[in-house]
C-alpha positions in Angstrom: 87.3 7.1 46.5 90.3 7.2 48.7 90.0 3.5 49.3 90.2 2.8 45.6 93.3 5.0 45.3 95.0 3.3 48.2 94.1 -0.2 46.9 95.3 0.8 43.4 98.6 2.1 44.9 99.1 -1.2 46.8 98.4 -3.3 43.6 100.7 -1.1 41.6 103.4 -1.4 44.2 103.1 -5.2 44.2 103.2 -5.3 40.4 106.3 -3.0 40.3 108.0 -5.2 43.0 107.3 -8.4 41.1 108.4 -6.8 37.8 111.6 -5.5 39.3 112.4 -9.0 40.8 111.6 -10.6 37.4 113.9 -8.1 35.6 116.7 -8.7 38.0 116.5 -12.5 37.7 116.4 -12.3 33.9 119.4 -9.8 33.9 121.4 -12.2 36.0 120.5 -15.1 33.9 121.5 -13.2 30.7 124.9 -12.4 32.2 125.5 -16.0 33.1 124.5 -17.1 29.6 126.9 -14.6 28.1 129.7 -16.0 30.2 128.7 -19.5 29.3 128.8 -18.7 25.6 132.2 -17.0 25.9 133.6 -19.8 27.9 133.1 -22.3 25.0 136.6 -23.4 24.0 138.2 -22.6 27.4 139.2 -25.0 30.2 136.8 -24.8 33.1 137.7 -23.2 36.4 135.1 -25.2 38.4 136.1 -26.5 41.9 134.5 -29.7 43.1 133.6 -30.1 46.8 134.8 -33.1 48.8 132.7 -36.1 47.8 130.9 -34.3 44.9 132.2 -36.7 42.3 130.8 -39.6 44.3 127.3 -38.2 43.7 128.1 -37.3 40.0 129.1 -41.0 39.6 125.6 -42.2 40.4 124.3 -42.3 36.8 127.3 -44.5 35.9 126.6 -46.8 38.8 123.0 -47.1 37.7 124.1 -47.9 34.2 126.8 -50.6 34.7 128.2 -51.9 31.5 130.6 -54.7 30.6 134.2 -53.6 30.6 133.6 -50.2 32.0 136.9 -48.7 33.3 137.4 -50.0 36.8 138.4 -48.0 39.8 142.1 -49.0 39.7 142.5 -47.9 36.1 140.4 -44.7 36.7 142.7 -43.7 39.6 145.9 -44.8 37.8 145.1 -42.4 35.0 144.1 -39.5 37.3 140.7 -39.5 35.6 139.1 -37.3 38.3 141.5 -34.5 37.1 140.9 -35.3 33.5 137.1 -35.1 34.1 137.6 -31.7 35.8 139.7 -30.5 32.8 137.0 -31.5 30.3 133.7 -30.8 32.1 132.0 -27.5 31.2 128.5 -28.8 31.7 125.9 -26.5 33.3 123.4 -29.3 34.2 123.4 -32.3 36.4 122.5 -34.5 33.4 125.6 -33.3 31.6 127.8 -33.7 34.7 126.7 -37.3 35.3 126.6 -38.5 31.6 130.1 -37.1 30.9 131.4 -39.1 33.9 129.6 -42.2 32.6 131.0 -41.6 29.1 134.6 -41.4 30.3 134.2 -44.6 32.2 132.4 -46.5 29.4 134.4 -47.1 26.2 132.4 -47.4 23.0 132.9 -50.5 20.9 130.3 -49.8 18.2 131.4 -47.8 15.1 127.8 -46.5 14.4 127.4 -45.2 17.9 130.8 -43.4 17.8 129.9 -42.0 14.3 126.6 -40.6 15.7 128.4 -38.9 18.6 131.0 -37.5 16.2 128.3 -36.0 14.0 126.6 -34.4 17.0 129.9 -33.0 18.3 130.8 -31.5 14.9 127.4 -30.0 14.4 127.5 -28.0 17.7 131.1 -27.0 17.0 130.0 -25.5 13.6 126.5 -24.1 14.4 126.8 -21.5 17.1 123.1 -20.4 17.2 121.8 -23.9 17.8 124.5 -24.5 20.4 123.5 -21.4 22.2 119.8 -22.4 22.1 120.6 -25.7 23.6 122.9 -24.2 26.2 120.1 -21.9 27.2 117.8 -24.8 27.8 120.4 -26.8 29.7 121.1 -23.8 32.0 117.4 -23.8 32.8 117.7 -27.5 33.6 120.4 -26.8 36.2 121.6 -29.1 38.9 120.0 -31.1 41.7 122.0 -29.7 44.6 124.3 -31.9 46.7 122.8 -35.3 45.6 122.2 -37.0 42.3 118.5 -37.5 41.3 119.3 -41.2 41.3 120.0 -41.1 45.0 116.5 -39.7 45.5 114.8 -42.1 43.1 116.6 -45.1 44.7 115.1 -44.2 48.1 111.5 -43.6 47.1 110.5 -46.8 48.8 111.4 -45.3 52.1 108.3 -43.1 51.8 106.0 -46.1 51.6 102.4 -45.8 50.4 101.2 -42.3 50.9 97.5 -41.5 50.8 95.5 -38.3 51.0 92.6 -39.6 53.1 93.7 -38.1 56.5 94.4 -34.7 54.8 90.9 -34.6 53.3 89.4 -35.5 56.7 91.4 -32.6 58.4 90.2 -30.2 55.7 86.5 -31.3 56.3 87.0 -30.6 60.0 88.3 -27.1 59.1 85.3 -26.5 56.9 83.1 -27.8 59.8 84.7 -25.2 62.1 83.8 -22.4 59.6 80.2 -23.7 59.5 79.9 -23.9 63.3 80.9 -20.2 63.4 77.5 -19.3 61.8 75.8 -21.2 64.7 78.1 -20.2 67.5 81.0 -17.9 66.8 83.1 -18.9 70.0 82.6 -22.6 69.3 83.4 -22.3 65.6 86.5 -20.3 66.3 87.6 -22.8 68.9 87.2 -25.7 66.4 89.0 -23.7 63.7 91.9 -22.7 66.0 92.4 -26.3 67.2 92.3 -27.7 63.7 94.7 -25.0 62.3 97.2 -25.7 65.1 96.9 -29.5 64.5 97.3 -29.2 60.8 100.3 -26.9 60.9 102.2 -28.9 63.5 101.4 -32.2 61.6 102.3 -30.5 58.3 105.8 -29.7 59.6 106.3 -33.3 60.8 105.3 -34.6 57.4 107.3 -32.0 55.4 110.5 -33.1 57.1 110.0 -36.6 55.5 109.3 -35.3 52.0 111.6 -32.3 51.9 114.6 -34.1 50.4 112.5 -35.4 47.5 111.1 -32.0 46.6 114.4 -31.0 45.1 114.3 -34.0 42.8 110.7 -33.3 41.9 111.6 -29.8 40.9 114.4 -31.2 38.8 112.0 -33.6 37.1 109.7 -30.7 36.3 112.6 -28.8 34.8 113.5 -31.9 32.8 109.9 -31.9 31.4 110.0 -28.1 30.7 113.3 -28.5 28.9 112.0 -31.5 27.0 109.0 -29.5 25.9 111.1 -26.5 24.8 113.7 -28.8 23.0 110.9 -30.6 21.0 109.9 -27.2 19.5 113.4 -26.5 18.0 114.6 -27.7 14.7 118.1 -29.2 15.2 118.9 -31.8 12.6 121.8 -33.4 14.5 119.6 -34.3 17.5 116.3 -34.9 15.7 116.0 -38.4 17.1 116.7 -37.2 20.7 114.1 -34.4 20.3 111.4 -36.9 19.2 112.2 -39.1 22.3 112.1 -36.2 24.6 108.8 -35.1 23.2 107.4 -38.6 23.8 108.7 -38.5 27.4 106.9 -35.2 27.9 103.6 -36.5 26.6 103.8 -39.5 28.9 104.5 -37.4 32.0 102.5 -34.2 31.2 100.2 -34.8 34.2 103.2 -34.6 36.6 103.5 -30.8 35.9 99.9 -30.4 37.0 100.2 -32.7 40.0 103.3 -31.0 41.3 102.6 -27.4 40.7 102.5 -26.2 44.3 105.6 -28.1 45.4 107.6 -27.2 42.3 106.9 -23.6 41.7 106.7 -22.3 45.3 109.6 -21.5 47.7 109.0 -21.2 51.4 110.3 -18.3 53.6 110.8 -15.8 50.8 109.6 -12.9 52.9 107.0 -11.8 50.3 103.7 -11.0 52.2 101.6 -12.9 49.6 104.1 -15.8 49.8 103.7 -15.9 53.5 99.9 -16.0 53.3 100.2 -18.8 50.6 102.5 -20.7 52.9 100.0 -20.7 55.7 97.2 -21.7 53.4 99.2 -24.7 52.1 100.1 -25.7 55.6 96.5 -25.4 56.9 94.9 -27.4 54.1 97.9 -29.7 53.3 97.7 -28.5 49.7 101.2 -29.3 48.6 101.1 -32.6 50.6 98.2 -33.8 48.5 100.0 -32.7 45.4 103.2 -34.4 46.5 101.4 -37.8 46.9 100.0 -37.5 43.4 103.4 -36.5 42.0 105.0 -39.4 43.9 102.8 -41.9 42.2 103.7 -40.4 38.8 107.4 -40.6 39.5 107.1 -44.2 40.6 105.2 -45.0 37.5 107.4 -43.2 35.0 111.0 -44.0 36.3 112.0 -45.2 32.8 111.0 -41.9 31.2 112.9 -39.9 33.8 116.0 -41.9 33.2 115.6 -41.5 29.5 115.4 -37.7 29.7 118.5 -37.6 31.9 120.3 -39.8 29.4 119.2 -37.8 26.4 120.0 -34.4 27.8 123.3 -35.8 29.1 124.2 -37.1 25.6 123.4 -33.7 24.0 125.3 -31.7 26.6 128.3 -34.1 26.4 128.5 -33.5 22.7 128.8 -29.7 23.4 131.3 -30.3 26.1 133.5 -32.4 23.8 133.5 -29.7 21.2 134.5 -27.2 23.8 137.4 -29.4 25.0 138.7 -29.8 21.4 138.7 -26.1 21.0 140.5 -25.6 24.3 143.2 -28.0 23.1 143.8 -25.8 20.1 145.5 -27.7 17.2 146.9 -30.4 19.5 144.2 -33.1 19.1 142.9 -35.5 16.5 139.9 -37.7 15.8 141.0 -41.2 16.2 140.9 -43.9 13.5 139.4 -46.9 15.3 139.0 -50.4 13.9 135.8 -51.7 15.5 135.5 -54.9 13.5 136.1 -58.2 15.5 139.6 -59.7 14.9 141.2 -56.4 14.0 144.9 -56.3 14.1 146.4 -55.3 17.5 148.6 -52.6 15.9 148.7 -49.3 17.8 150.0 -46.1 16.2 150.1 -42.7 17.9 152.0 -39.7 16.6 153.0 -36.8 18.9 151.0 -37.9 21.9 151.2 -36.0 25.1 149.5 -35.8 28.5 146.9 -32.9 28.6 147.4 -32.2 32.3 151.0 -31.1 31.8 151.6 -27.4 31.3 154.5 -27.9 28.8 154.4 -31.5 27.6 157.1 -33.2 25.5 155.4 -35.1 22.7 156.4 -38.6 21.7 155.3 -41.1 19.1 155.0 -44.9 19.3 154.1 -47.8 17.0 153.5 -51.2 18.5 152.2 -54.5 17.3 153.5 -56.4 20.2 154.4 -55.6 23.9 156.5 -52.6 24.8 158.9 -52.7 27.7 160.2 -49.3 28.8 163.3 -48.8 31.0 165.0 -45.7 32.2 166.3 -43.8 35.2 164.2 -42.4 38.0 162.0 -39.4 37.1 162.9 -39.8 33.4 159.3 -39.9 32.2 158.4 -43.7 32.1 155.2 -43.5 34.1 154.0 -40.3 32.5 154.4 -41.9 29.1 152.4 -44.9 30.1 149.6 -42.7 31.3 149.7 -40.6 28.2 149.4 -43.7 26.0 146.6 -45.1 28.2 144.8 -41.8 28.3 144.9 -41.5 24.5 143.4 -44.9 24.1 140.7 -44.2 26.7 139.7 -40.8 25.3 139.7 -42.3 21.7 137.1 -44.8 22.7 135.0 -42.5 25.0 135.0 -38.9 23.6 136.5 -39.6 20.2 139.2 -37.1 20.9 142.9 -37.7 21.4 145.7 -35.4 22.6 147.9 -36.4 19.7 148.4 -35.7 16.0 147.4 -39.2 14.9 145.8 -42.2 16.7 145.0 -45.5 14.9 144.2 -48.7 16.7 141.6 -51.3 17.2 139.1 -50.9 20.0 140.6 -52.3 23.2 139.5 -53.3 26.7 141.7 -50.9 28.7 143.1 -51.7 32.2 146.2 -50.8 34.3 148.2 -51.5 37.4 150.3 -48.5 38.2 149.6 -46.4 41.3 148.9 -49.0 43.9 149.1 -48.6 47.7 149.0 -50.7 50.8 145.4 -51.5 52.0 145.7 -50.6 55.6 142.0 -51.0 56.3 141.8 -54.3 54.6 145.1 -55.4 56.2 146.8 -56.2 52.8 150.5 -55.5 52.1 151.6 -53.7 49.0 152.6 -57.0 47.4 149.2 -58.6 48.0 147.4 -55.5 46.5 149.8 -55.7 43.6 149.4 -59.3 42.7 145.6 -59.1 43.0 145.7 -56.1 40.6 147.8 -57.9 38.1 145.7 -61.1 38.4 142.6 -59.2 37.3 144.5 -58.2 34.1 145.5 -61.8 33.5 141.9 -62.9 33.9 140.8 -60.2 31.4 143.4 -61.3 28.9 142.4 -65.0 29.3 138.8 -63.9 28.5 140.0 -61.9 25.5 142.0 -64.9 24.3 138.9 -67.0 24.3 137.3 -64.8 21.7 136.9 -61.3 23.2 138.3 -58.0 22.1 142.0 -57.4 22.7 143.3 -56.0 26.0 145.4 -52.9 26.2 147.1 -53.0 29.6 149.7 -50.9 31.4 151.9 -52.1 34.2 154.3 -49.8 36.1 157.2 -51.6 37.9 156.0 -55.2 37.8 156.0 -56.7 41.3 158.0 -54.0 42.9 156.7 -55.1 46.3 159.0 -58.1 46.7 162.7 -59.2 46.6 164.8 -58.9 43.4 165.2 -62.6 42.5 161.6 -63.6 42.9 160.4 -60.3 41.3 162.4 -60.9 38.1 161.5 -64.5 37.9 157.8 -63.9 38.4 157.7 -60.7 36.3 159.2 -62.6 33.4 156.6 -65.3 33.4 153.7 -62.9 33.9 154.9 -60.7 31.0 155.3 -63.8 28.8 151.8 -64.9 29.6 150.5 -61.4 28.6 152.4 -61.5 25.4 151.0 -64.9 24.5 147.4 -63.8 25.1 145.2 -61.4 23.1 146.8 -58.4 24.6 149.1 -55.5 23.9 151.0 -54.7 27.1 153.0 -51.6 27.9 155.2 -52.0 31.0 157.8 -49.9 32.7 160.6 -51.3 34.9 163.9 -50.6 36.6 165.0 -54.3 36.1 167.2 -54.2 33.1 167.4 -58.0 33.3 163.9 -58.1 31.8 165.0 -56.4 28.6 167.1 -59.5 27.9 164.7 -62.1 29.2 161.8 -60.7 27.3 163.6 -59.6 24.1 161.7 -62.2 22.1 158.2 -60.9 23.2 158.6 -57.2 23.8 160.1 -54.2 22.0 162.5 -52.2 24.1 162.3 -48.5 24.6 163.8 -46.2 27.1 164.1 -42.7 28.5 167.4 -41.2 29.5 168.9 -38.3 31.4 171.8 -35.9 30.8 174.3 -34.9 33.5 175.1 -31.1 33.3 177.4 -29.5 35.9 176.2 -31.3 39.0 172.6 -31.4 37.8 170.5 -33.9 35.9 168.4 -32.8 32.9 165.5 -34.9 31.5 164.6 -34.6 27.8 161.6 -36.9 28.2 162.0 -38.3 24.7 161.3 -41.9 24.0 164.3 -43.7 22.5 164.6 -47.2 21.0 166.4 -49.9 22.9 167.0 -50.7 26.6 168.4 -48.0 29.0 172.1 -48.0 29.4 172.4 -45.5 32.2 171.5 -45.3 35.9 170.9 -42.2 38.0 169.7 -43.2 41.4 173.1 -42.8 43.1 173.9 -39.7 41.1 170.7 -38.1 42.3 172.0 -38.5 45.9 175.0 -36.4 44.9 172.9 -33.7 43.3 170.7 -33.4 46.4 173.8 -33.0 48.6 174.1 -36.4 50.3 177.3 -37.0 52.2 180.0 -37.8 49.7 181.0 -41.0 51.6 177.5 -42.4 51.1 177.7 -41.6 47.3 181.2 -43.0 46.7 180.7 -46.2 48.6 177.4 -46.8 46.9 179.0 -46.4 43.5 181.8 -48.8 44.4 179.3 -51.5 45.5 177.2 -51.0 42.4 180.3 -51.4 40.1 181.4 -54.4 42.1 178.0 -56.1 41.7 177.9 -55.3 37.9 181.4 -56.7 37.4 181.1 -59.9 39.5 177.5 -60.4 40.3 178.1 -60.2 44.1 177.9 -57.5 46.8 181.1 -58.5 48.6 184.7 -58.5 47.5 
């Protein structure tokens, strides 16, 4: 009787321990979900580790598309920072698809309309949004690496077969049988085989361990697909049907990967430790891993489709959250997707969303725009704000402006260039290569493609004045002749006269106030009529002799065209 009481107490203790652990896990998950729900409409506070965005970019690299935003333009527009400001995803699929979306402008009106319908649905239907966020939280992330990095390296594992594991298990069974004939001999065989299997298991496990993370993620994809298919969410009915089809095709993967997906090693639980030794002794999860590996290799297309579908769904939620975070300072763009649409661009009260207190400006352009102005007056920021509005219009259908109307463009820039020390290229070489790629894109567009919207900051700043102005003039004229709308900023006021027939002139100016310079950051029509480079030297306390002599030289050059008397 006492034995039954003790056994019952042990069982009850195990049940209570497991129940307590389950309760704590669910309580923590509920707290996280509550924070997730409440954070909708707020800018994220997530910090990205060094190199993390390289892994997040893997989906985009796997899904290369024509006229994706290239690295130069992405860096010119500080898109890593924009991505960080937008991204409130709680799954790896959401992280990676949002990155892909921001680098892949949409040119199809129907695709953009479908995305807009989905965004608005989740903005207006809180319960359905919460249900989907719950499932996406369960989906989670893949750790340090993208699932595509694992999938791309499956070939390293080669062909894995279960034959040797089955032979080892038979020898273990033989050791048990021998024990009935001779206990010492049977124990010896059993001990030798157990030691061999465990040592061999650890060697094999080191090879497959990196892939177990991805298999767990695939299993979570399937579990989320199953849950998602049971919901009734009109805005994503098509996605739900496709997820259900993927689940049916890969249902066997759940069975074939149970031991490697649902067990964690080294958790300290006595039953878990016993299960660990049983798996090692009989290669149980190795056998399942090989079965699951065959399923993954066979169903790569379904895995990719599930990542894409969940990524699209979560990106729609993220876009809605970003719109709410912007408050009233955003608009849905009016895009003209039909071929041959007029190149006219109209933006009212645009601003740069990374600025804490931005100054809004408006612009209307049906031909090139040349912007002049003094140092630090806002030229480069304005170029980036216009480019960013265009890019966000064609990717997440959301503009930081009151109004945006334009055709769909191919977008590119040449702004924040640097010397290529590793490649051994000077700034000027880097610059002319960057501008050449824009000219090539414009030539392609002029041959029947969509118009190019390009941005150039300080054309050919890496060379001498005479050749810079001559070459810049001809480059800018070539862009104006092509199927392009070019926004350029320059300090060379000569260009405002040389390009007056092809470009509209705008400028930013400064105000001098009691030994200080103030910048209104307002876009004004016409070329700049003031300079402030030398005045800034005075404001910063440079020797008065430097300032006065510099001013005399400048006035002499403007009056006579030469530097000497």
